[in-house]
Backbone bond lengths (Angstrom), bond angles and torsions (degrees), N, CA, C in turn:
res aa  C-N    CA-C-N  psi(-1)  N-CA   C-N-CA  omega(-1)  CA-C   N-CA-C  phi
1 M - - - 1.445 - - 1.525 107.20 -
2 T 1.318 117.67 128.85 1.457 119.89 -173.22 1.516 114.32 -106.66
3 F 1.324 119.93 -4.73 1.452 120.66 -177.63 1.524 110.24 -96.48
4 L 1.290 116.61 152.81 1.456 124.63 173.99 1.529 115.38 48.75
5 P 1.319 120.76 38.64 1.466 119.11 -176.48 1.523 113.02 -63.14
6 F 1.340 117.39 -27.11 1.454 121.11 -178.10 1.520 112.54 -75.11
7 T 1.332 118.48 -8.94 1.462 120.12 -176.98 1.511 113.23 -93.92
8 I 1.303 119.03 -7.60 1.464 120.08 -175.31 1.522 111.17 -61.28
9 H 1.306 119.53 -48.16 1.460 121.14 -179.80 1.536 112.32 -67.63
10 P 1.345 120.25 -50.16 1.465 118.82 -179.01 1.527 113.95 -59.10
11 L 1.330 119.33 -26.33 1.459 119.99 -179.37 1.522 112.33 -73.57
12 R 1.309 117.65 -3.72 1.467 121.00 176.69 1.525 112.17 -87.81
13 I 1.323 118.35 -7.26 1.459 120.45 -179.35 1.526 109.90 -72.19
14 P 1.348 118.62 152.41 1.465 121.04 -174.91 1.529 114.04 -62.69
15 R 1.315 118.35 -38.54 1.464 120.99 -177.82 1.521 108.43 -105.58
16 L 1.330 115.73 103.79 1.461 120.33 -175.85 1.526 110.68 -79.04
17 P 1.328 117.26 142.04 1.467 120.81 179.71 1.531 111.97 -76.07
18 L 1.328 115.65 158.96 1.457 122.44 171.46 1.529 106.70 -76.99
19 I 1.334 117.27 133.62 1.464 121.53 -178.96 1.524 108.80 -120.22
20 I 1.299 116.97 128.67 1.468 122.44 175.53 1.526 105.98 -113.30
21 F 1.341 116.26 125.63 1.465 118.91 -176.53 1.522 111.02 -150.41
22 E 1.317 114.65 161.61 1.455 122.32 175.72 1.520 108.20 -105.87
23 S 1.307 116.37 131.61 1.457 121.18 174.65 1.519 107.21 -105.08
24 T 1.314 115.56 120.54 1.460 121.89 -179.64 1.517 108.17 -124.92
25 G 1.321 115.79 112.90 1.456 121.50 -175.00 1.511 114.50 -54.23
26 W 1.325 117.99 -46.43 1.463 119.43 -176.05 1.529 111.17 -64.87
27 A 1.346 117.38 -33.53 1.468 119.55 -179.11 1.529 110.55 -71.14
28 E 1.331 116.79 -43.22 1.465 119.32 178.60 1.529 110.92 -65.53
29 A 1.319 116.63 -36.79 1.469 120.20 -179.31 1.523 111.56 -64.28
30 R 1.322 117.52 -24.41 1.464 120.52 -179.11 1.522 112.79 -85.71
31 G 1.323 118.32 -6.92 1.465 121.35 -179.99 1.525 111.03 -70.10
32 I 1.305 115.32 155.23 1.461 120.71 177.90 1.526 108.24 -77.14
33 N 1.326 116.60 128.71 1.469 122.37 179.85 1.515 113.45 55.59
34 S 1.326 118.19 35.39 1.464 119.77 177.65 1.521 110.22 -131.02
35 R 1.317 114.32 155.70 1.460 121.59 176.85 1.522 108.10 -120.04
36 V 1.303 115.54 159.12 1.457 120.53 176.90 1.527 108.02 -60.98
37 G 1.330 116.61 129.95 1.462 121.97 -179.99 1.520 113.64 97.27
38 D 1.342 118.34 -5.10 1.460 120.61 -178.42 1.531 112.47 -61.41
39 A 1.316 118.43 -39.38 1.471 120.24 -179.86 1.529 110.43 -61.99
40 Q 1.335 116.50 -41.63 1.472 119.69 178.47 1.530 110.75 -66.22
41 R 1.314 116.46 -43.74 1.465 119.60 178.71 1.532 111.23 -62.15
42 F 1.331 116.97 -39.84 1.454 121.35 178.50 1.532 110.87 -61.16
43 L 1.327 116.56 -49.00 1.466 119.51 -179.42 1.527 111.55 -62.89
44 R 1.323 117.35 -40.42 1.468 120.06 177.64 1.525 110.70 -63.03
45 S 1.318 117.06 -37.79 1.472 119.94 179.29 1.529 111.61 -66.76
46 K 1.329 118.16 -19.10 1.458 122.99 178.73 1.527 112.47 -97.28
47 G 1.340 116.79 11.60 1.458 120.49 174.50 1.513 116.13 96.02
48 Y 1.315 117.83 11.25 1.460 121.05 179.86 1.530 111.51 -92.86
49 S 1.327 115.90 146.85 1.464 122.70 165.28 1.518 105.75 -99.25
50 I 1.327 116.30 145.19 1.467 120.66 -176.71 1.523 108.73 -126.43
51 V 1.337 115.29 126.37 1.465 122.12 -177.27 1.530 107.88 -134.20
52 P 1.343 118.06 140.42 1.471 119.03 173.69 1.536 109.73 -55.35
53 I 1.312 116.80 146.40 1.461 121.06 -170.73 1.541 113.12 -62.55
54 N 1.336 119.03 -41.31 1.467 119.13 -177.80 1.526 112.60 -64.37
55 P 1.342 120.07 -47.79 1.469 118.84 174.52 1.534 112.18 -60.50
56 Y 1.326 117.89 -37.37 1.465 121.40 178.77 1.529 110.17 -58.99
57 L 1.331 116.63 -44.82 1.467 120.96 -179.16 1.527 111.75 -65.99
58 R 1.336 117.29 -25.10 1.477 121.77 176.78 1.528 111.85 -87.82
59 G 1.334 116.86 -3.33 1.452 120.40 178.80 1.519 114.67 91.16
60 T 1.343 117.34 7.45 1.465 121.12 177.82 1.524 108.12 -88.18
61 L 1.332 116.45 111.59 1.461 119.98 -174.41 1.520 112.69 -107.67
62 R 1.336 116.68 21.41 1.469 120.64 177.62 1.527 108.87 -72.66
63 E 1.311 115.43 127.23 1.460 121.11 -175.49 1.530 110.48 -87.86
64 P 1.351 117.59 119.74 1.465 120.47 177.97 1.532 110.77 -79.30
65 P 1.327 116.95 168.77 1.477 118.92 174.16 1.534 110.02 -61.52
66 V 1.300 115.92 163.33 1.472 121.40 177.64 1.526 109.09 -59.31
67 L 1.328 115.90 131.07 1.465 121.76 177.57 1.527 108.16 -74.99
68 E 1.336 116.55 119.71 1.465 119.98 -177.59 1.525 112.83 -115.94
69 S 1.322 117.05 8.38 1.463 121.10 173.52 1.522 107.78 -157.72
70 G 1.315 115.42 156.76 1.454 119.64 -179.41 1.523 111.53 76.99
71 H 1.325 115.10 -153.97 1.462 119.10 -179.98 1.526 109.90 -150.06
72 S 1.326 114.88 157.88 1.459 121.10 177.98 1.520 108.88 -163.50
73 D 1.322 115.80 157.36 1.459 121.97 173.69 1.523 107.54 -96.94
74 F 1.330 116.88 135.12 1.461 121.80 -175.04 1.520 112.19 -127.71
75 V 1.330 114.34 158.48 1.453 122.63 168.32 1.518 106.03 -118.26
76 A 1.324 116.42 128.09 1.465 121.61 175.76 1.521 106.84 -110.21
77 F 1.324 116.66 130.49 1.463 121.25 -175.86 1.521 109.70 -146.82
78 R 1.303 115.08 159.13 1.465 120.87 176.62 1.515 107.44 -97.33
79 R 1.318 115.94 123.55 1.469 119.13 177.65 1.518 109.99 -68.54
80 Q 1.341 115.24 142.33 1.470 120.29 177.08 1.509 109.52 -70.50
81 S 1.329 117.62 132.09 1.462 119.34 176.77 1.524 108.98 -79.72
82 S 1.330 114.82 143.88 1.458 118.04 -178.94 1.493 111.24 -100.12
Protein backbone atom coordinates (compact mmCIF):
# COMPACT_ATOMS: atom_id res chain seq x y z
CA MET A 1 0.00 0.00 0.00
CA THR A 2 1.60 3.27 -1.05
CA PHE A 3 -0.72 5.94 0.38
CA LEU A 4 -0.53 7.53 3.82
CA PRO A 5 2.48 5.52 5.05
CA PHE A 6 3.27 8.17 7.68
CA THR A 7 -0.12 7.68 9.36
CA ILE A 8 0.28 4.05 10.39
CA HIS A 9 1.99 4.80 13.71
CA PRO A 10 -0.13 7.83 14.76
CA LEU A 11 -3.34 5.83 14.21
CA ARG A 12 -2.31 3.57 17.09
CA ILE A 13 -2.79 6.34 19.66
CA PRO A 14 -5.88 6.05 21.92
CA ARG A 15 -7.54 9.30 20.81
CA LEU A 16 -7.74 9.36 17.03
CA PRO A 17 -7.82 12.73 15.25
CA LEU A 18 -10.62 13.97 13.00
CA ILE A 19 -9.51 13.68 9.35
CA ILE A 20 -10.98 15.73 6.50
CA PHE A 21 -10.00 14.51 3.03
CA GLU A 22 -11.01 14.38 -0.60
CA SER A 23 -11.39 11.02 -2.30
CA THR A 24 -10.78 11.21 -6.03
CA GLY A 25 -11.12 7.97 -7.94
CA TRP A 26 -8.80 8.81 -10.82
CA ALA A 27 -5.99 9.85 -8.44
CA GLU A 28 -6.21 6.68 -6.36
CA ALA A 29 -6.36 4.55 -9.51
CA ARG A 30 -3.02 6.01 -10.60
CA GLY A 31 -1.24 4.95 -7.39
CA ILE A 32 1.20 2.07 -7.42
CA ASN A 33 -0.44 -1.12 -6.09
CA SER A 34 -3.61 0.72 -5.09
CA ARG A 35 -7.26 0.56 -6.04
CA VAL A 36 -9.93 3.21 -5.91
CA GLY A 37 -11.31 3.30 -2.35
CA ASP A 38 -8.16 1.96 -0.67
CA ALA A 39 -7.71 5.08 1.49
CA GLN A 40 -11.27 4.74 2.81
CA ARG A 41 -10.83 1.03 3.45
CA PHE A 42 -7.54 1.71 5.26
CA LEU A 43 -9.10 4.31 7.56
CA ARG A 44 -12.06 2.04 8.32
CA SER A 45 -9.66 -0.79 9.19
CA LYS A 46 -8.07 1.57 11.76
CA GLY A 47 -11.39 2.23 13.52
CA TYR A 48 -12.65 5.29 11.65
CA SER A 49 -16.17 5.95 10.38
CA ILE A 50 -16.27 7.90 7.12
CA VAL A 51 -19.11 10.23 6.13
CA PRO A 52 -19.38 12.77 3.29
CA ILE A 53 -18.68 16.23 4.70
CA ASN A 54 -22.09 17.85 4.01
CA PRO A 55 -24.14 15.14 5.80
CA TYR A 56 -21.57 15.20 8.64
CA LEU A 57 -22.08 18.96 9.09
CA ARG A 58 -25.87 18.34 9.27
CA GLY A 59 -25.35 15.68 11.93
CA THR A 60 -26.07 12.67 9.69
CA LEU A 61 -23.47 10.08 10.66
CA ARG A 62 -24.70 7.18 8.50
CA GLU A 63 -21.70 5.64 6.79
CA PRO A 64 -22.13 5.02 3.03
CA PRO A 65 -20.35 2.24 1.13
CA VAL A 66 -16.79 2.92 0.01
CA LEU A 67 -16.75 5.39 -2.89
CA GLU A 68 -15.17 3.57 -5.84
CA SER A 69 -15.77 6.13 -8.59
CA GLY A 70 -16.05 9.88 -8.86
CA HIS A 71 -15.00 12.13 -6.02
CA SER A 72 -16.26 13.46 -2.70
CA ASP A 73 -15.08 15.29 0.40
CA PHE A 74 -15.19 13.18 3.57
CA VAL A 75 -14.82 13.42 7.32
CA ALA A 76 -13.26 10.41 9.05
CA PHE A 77 -13.84 10.17 12.80
CA ARG A 78 -13.76 7.67 15.62
CA ARG A 79 -17.17 7.01 17.12
CA GLN A 80 -17.39 7.42 20.89
CA SER A 81 -17.80 4.08 22.63
CA SER A 82 -20.73 3.88 24.99
